[in-house]
C-alpha positions as CSV (number, residue, x, y, z in Angstrom):
1,M,0.0,0.0,0.0
2,S,2.8,2.4,0.7
3,E,4.2,1.9,-2.8
4,D,0.9,3.3,-4.3
5,L,1.3,6.5,-2.3
6,A,4.8,7.1,-3.7
7,K,3.7,6.9,-7.3
8,P,3.0,10.2,-9.0
9,G,-0.6,11.2,-9.6
10,W,-2.1,12.2,-13.0
11,K,-1.3,15.8,-12.3
12,Q,2.4,15.1,-11.9
13,I,2.8,12.9,-15.0
14,P,3.7,15.0,-18.1
15,I,1.8,14.9,-21.3
16,A,2.3,11.6,-23.1
17,G,4.5,10.5,-20.2
18,V,7.5,12.6,-21.3
19,P,8.5,16.1,-20.1
20,F,7.0,18.9,-22.2
21,K,9.5,20.6,-24.4
22,K,9.2,23.2,-27.2
23,A,9.4,21.9,-30.7
24,T,12.5,23.9,-31.2
25,E,14.4,21.7,-28.7
26,Y,14.5,18.9,-31.3
27,H,15.8,19.1,-34.9
28,T,13.0,17.4,-36.7
29,G,13.0,18.9,-40.2
30,D,15.2,16.3,-41.9
31,W,12.4,14.0,-43.0
32,R,10.0,16.3,-44.8
33,T,9.0,15.8,-48.5
34,F,7.9,19.3,-49.2
35,K,9.2,22.6,-47.7
36,P,7.5,26.0,-47.5
37,V,9.1,28.8,-49.5
38,I,8.0,32.4,-48.7
39,D,7.8,34.9,-51.6
40,Q,8.9,38.0,-49.8
41,S,7.4,40.3,-52.4
42,K,3.9,38.9,-51.6
43,C,4.4,38.6,-47.8
44,T,2.4,41.2,-45.9
45,K,4.1,40.2,-42.6
46,C,0.7,39.4,-41.0
47,L,2.3,36.5,-39.1
48,T,-0.7,34.2,-39.6
49,C,1.8,31.5,-40.6
50,W,3.7,32.0,-37.4
51,I,0.5,31.7,-35.3
52,F,-0.5,28.4,-37.0
53,C,2.9,26.7,-37.3
54,P,2.8,23.7,-34.9
55,D,6.6,23.5,-34.8
56,D,7.8,27.0,-34.1
57,S,9.5,27.0,-37.5
58,I,8.4,30.4,-38.7
59,V,10.9,33.1,-37.6
60,W,10.2,36.9,-37.6
61,D,13.3,39.0,-37.3
62,G,11.5,42.3,-37.3
63,N,11.9,42.8,-41.1
64,T,11.2,39.5,-42.8
65,V,9.4,36.2,-42.2
66,Q,11.5,33.2,-42.7
67,V,11.3,29.4,-42.2
68,D,13.8,27.6,-39.9
69,Y,14.1,24.3,-41.8
70,R,15.8,22.6,-38.9
71,Y,12.4,22.3,-37.3
72,C,9.9,22.4,-40.2
73,K,8.3,19.1,-40.9
74,G,6.7,20.3,-44.1
75,C,3.1,20.0,-43.0
76,G,1.9,22.9,-45.2
77,I,-0.3,24.5,-42.6
78,C,1.6,27.8,-43.1
79,A,0.9,27.8,-46.8
80,E,-2.7,26.8,-46.3
81,M,-3.3,29.6,-43.8
82,C,-1.4,32.4,-45.6
83,P,-4.1,34.9,-46.6
84,V,-2.2,36.3,-49.6
85,K,-0.7,32.9,-50.7
86,A,2.9,34.1,-50.3
87,I,3.9,30.6,-49.2
88,T,4.2,27.7,-51.6
89,M,5.2,24.1,-50.9
90,V,8.2,23.0,-52.9
91,K,9.4,19.4,-53.4
92,E,12.4,18.8,-51.1
93,E,15.6,18.0,-53.1
């Protein structure tokens, strides 16, 4: 009975049983098939792509919006959500 008391409860167990970490703590972009390419001449810097990116791959440096391909998995959400269609998905070479 004392062993059961020492086990962590559901509030102490992290999501999926592993400690929560940001997506940018793992380089996961090496297996994608397509990559997003931003046409800077079309980009209005609305940052909608940044909001919807599940991997923290969109980088805003104050002037331009770019993709950090070390973390991008190529899901295409950014391209789909871009209101001016400044992002296209290009076959990875």
